[in-house]
C-alpha positions in Angstrom: 16.8 19.5 3.1 15.0 20.2 -0.1 13.3 16.8 0.1 12.3 17.5 3.7 10.6 20.8 2.7 8.7 19.1 -0.1 7.8 16.2 2.2 6.4 18.6 4.8 4.5 20.5 2.2 2.9 17.4 0.8 2.1 15.9 4.2 0.4 19.1 5.2 -1.6 19.2 2.0 -2.8 15.6 2.7 -3.9 16.2 6.2 -5.3 19.7 5.9 -7.8 18.5 3.3 -10.6 16.1 4.2 -9.1 13.3 2.0 -6.7 11.7 4.5 -9.3 12.0 7.3 -12.0 10.4 5.2 -9.7 7.6 4.1 -8.5 7.1 7.7 -12.0 6.8 9.1 -13.2 4.5 6.3 -10.1 2.4 6.6 -10.3 1.9 10.4 -14.0 1.1 10.2 -13.4 -1.5 7.6 -10.4 -3.1 9.3 -12.2 -3.0 12.7 -15.2 -4.8 11.1 -12.9 -7.4 9.6 -11.0 -8.0 12.8 -14.2 -8.2 14.8 -15.6 -10.8 12.4 -12.4 -12.9 12.6 -12.2 -12.7 16.4 -15.9 -13.6 16.8 -15.4 -16.6 14.5 -12.6 -17.9 16.6 -14.5 -17.2 19.9 -17.3 -19.5 18.6 -14.8 -22.3 17.8 -15.0 -23.9 21.2 -13.1 -27.0 20.1 -10.0 -24.9 19.1 -9.7 -27.0 15.9 -7.9 -24.2 14.1 -4.1 -24.0 14.4 -4.0 -20.3 13.4 -4.9 -17.6 15.8 -7.2 -14.5 15.1 -4.2 -12.3 14.0 -2.8 -14.9 11.6 -6.3 -15.3 10.1 -6.7 -11.5 9.9 -3.3 -11.0 8.1 -3.1 -14.3 6.3 -6.1 -16.5 5.8 -8.4 -13.5 5.2 -5.7 -11.7 3.2 -8.2 -11.3 0.3 -10.0 -8.7 2.4 -6.7 -6.9 3.1 -5.8 -7.1 -0.6 -9.1 -5.4 -1.6 -8.4 -2.7 1.0 -4.9 -2.0 -0.5 -6.4 -1.9 -4.0 -8.7 0.9 -2.8 -6.4 2.7 -0.3 -3.2 3.2 -2.3 -4.8 4.7 -5.4 -6.9 7.1 -3.3 -3.8 8.2 -1.4 -1.8 9.0 -4.5 -4.3 10.2 -7.0 -3.8 13.9 -6.3 0.0 14.0 -5.8 0.9 15.2 -9.3 -2.4 15.2 -11.2 -3.8 17.9 -8.9 -0.6 19.9 -9.2 -0.9 19.9 -13.0 -4.6 20.7 -13.0 -4.2 23.7 -10.7 -0.9 24.9 -12.4 1.0 24.8 -9.1 3.5 22.3 -10.7 4.9 25.2 -12.6 6.0 26.9 -9.4 7.6 23.6 -8.2 9.5 23.2 -11.5 10.7 26.8 -11.3 12.0 26.3 -7.8 15.6 25.2 -7.1 14.6 21.6 -6.6 15.2 18.6 -8.8 12.5 16.4 -10.3 13.7 13.6 -8.0 13.3 15.8 -5.0 9.7 16.5 -6.0 8.8 12.9 -6.6 10.6 11.6 -3.4 9.0 14.3 -1.3 5.5 13.3 -2.4 6.3 9.6 -2.2 7.6 9.8 1.4 4.6 11.8 2.5 2.2 9.3 1.0 4.2 6.4 2.6 4.2 8.0 6.0 0.4 8.6 5.7 -0.1 5.0 4.7 2.0 3.9 7.8 0.0 6.1 10.1 -3.2 4.6 8.9 -2.1 1.1 9.8 -0.6 2.1 13.2 -3.9 2.0 15.1 -4.4 -1.7 14.1 -1.5 -2.6 16.4 -4.1 -2.3 19.1 -5.6 -5.5 17.8 -2.5 -7.4 19.1 -2.5 -5.5 22.3 -6.2 -6.4 23.0 -5.6 -10.1 22.2 -2.5 -10.1 24.4 -4.8 -9.9 27.4 -6.5 -13.2 26.6 -4.0 -15.2 24.7 -0.3 -15.4 23.7 0.8 -13.1 20.8 3.8 -13.9 18.6 5.3 -10.4 18.0 7.7 -11.8 15.5 4.8 -12.9 13.3 3.1 -9.5 13.9 6.3 -7.7 12.8 6.6 -9.9 9.6 2.9 -9.3 8.8 3.4 -5.6 8.9 6.5 -5.9 6.8 4.4 -7.6 4.1 1.9 -4.8 4.3 4.7 -2.2 4.1 6.2 -3.9 1.0 2.9 -3.9 -0.8 2.2 -0.3 0.2 5.7 0.9 -0.9 5.3 -0.6 -4.4 1.6 0.3 -4.9 2.1 3.9 -3.7 5.0 4.3 -6.1 2.9 3.0 -9.0 0.1 5.3 -7.8 2.3 8.3 -8.1 3.4 7.2 -11.5 -0.2 7.0 -12.6 -0.9 10.4 -11.1 1.9 11.8 -13.3 0.3 10.2 -16.3 -3.2 11.3 -15.5 -4.5 14.9 -16.1 -7.0 14.7 -13.3 -7.5 13.0 -9.9 -10.2 10.7 -11.3 -8.1 9.6 -14.2 -5.2 8.9 -11.9 -7.4 7.0 -9.5 -8.9 4.8 -12.3 -5.5 4.2 -13.9 -3.8 3.3 -10.7 -6.6 1.0 -9.7 -6.5 -0.8 -13.0 -2.8 -1.3 -12.8 -2.9 -2.7 -9.3 -5.9 -4.8 -10.0 -4.2 -6.2 -13.1 -1.2 -7.2 -10.9 -3.7 -8.8 -8.4 -5.4 -10.8 -11.2 -2.0 -12.0 -12.4 -1.3 -13.3 -8.9 -4.6 -15.2 -8.9 -3.1 -17.3 -11.8 -1.2 -19.2 -9.1 -4.4 -21.0 -8.2 -5.8 -21.6 -11.7 -2.9 -22.2 -14.0 -1.2 -25.5 -14.7 2.2 -26.0 -13.2 4.9 -24.3 -15.2 6.8 -21.0 -15.6 3.7 -18.9 -15.9 2.2 -20.3 -12.7 5.6 -19.7 -11.0 5.5 -16.1 -12.1 2.0 -15.7 -10.9 3.0 -17.1 -7.5 5.9 -14.7 -7.3 3.5 -11.7 -8.0 0.7 -13.0 -5.8 -0.4 -10.4 -3.3 -2.4 -12.9 -1.2 0.5 -15.4 -1.1 2.8 -12.7 0.2 0.4 -11.7 3.0 -0.2 -15.4 3.9 3.6 -16.0 4.1 4.3 -13.0 6.2 1.4 -13.9 8.5 3.3 -17.1 9.3 6.5 -15.2 10.0 8.1 -16.2 6.6 10.1 -13.6 4.7 11.0 -14.4 1.1 13.9 -12.2 0.0 12.7 -12.5 -3.6 9.6 -10.6 -2.7 11.7 -7.9 -1.0 13.7 -7.6 -4.2 10.5 -7.6 -6.4 8.6 -4.9 -4.5 11.8 -2.8 -3.9 12.6 -3.0 -7.6 9.0 -2.0 -8.6 9.1 1.0 -6.2 12.5 2.2 -7.6 11.5 1.7 -11.2 8.1 3.6 -10.8 9.8 6.5 -8.9 12.5 6.7 -11.5 10.1 6.8 -14.4 8.0 9.4 -12.6 11.0 11.6 -12.0 11.8 11.4 -15.7 8.2 12.4 -16.6 8.3 15.4 -14.2 11.7 16.4 -15.7 10.2 16.3 -19.2 7.6 18.9 -18.1 10.3 21.5 -17.7 10.8 21.5 -21.4 7.1 22.1 -22.2 
């Protein structure tokens, strides 16, 4: 019940301010442009030489564009969660309330996660539109969105951790972007490193590989464990940080 109250409070603060609406508009314009470009490309391929369809290309072959979107979207969604509370002093009211630090962190995390999901929801219309002209594999669509959800879950958790470490929204935004971009760069090592343990690690961390696999309907349980573990770890550390503020 306490988490629910904090969840509603955070969700309201996200959507009452212009932040969520600006992000939603920018996100949909960007994704619409990407999908239109991909669809136009396939429409011009009269010979049908490509085995992949527009949706597979959108989620997989052009996953670099999705990766860049995530690197921008997740830090922007989470930058204010705790940094703004500390800046305005409202965190003191939360800490004085009969709620645990875990409740505070989970309430903010779940609100950010739901907002993230709501932003992606309109893109389901891409599959609905294509269904009128070609066959759509809904299993592949579902696995593609699962990949996006996995990345979002871990990136948002890291973003909230960075928001707890930063003393302003800007610092939180920059710190979160650097952390996530660093993980993205490590993943690129899959394509440039020589075969070996380091390359295997890079492949395991690779964001683009995850999106390409899920765009083919492939679900690697190791990636589920990885992103789930990162999410839990980041939220745990954040809750410990918030708890330490009670003693200040």
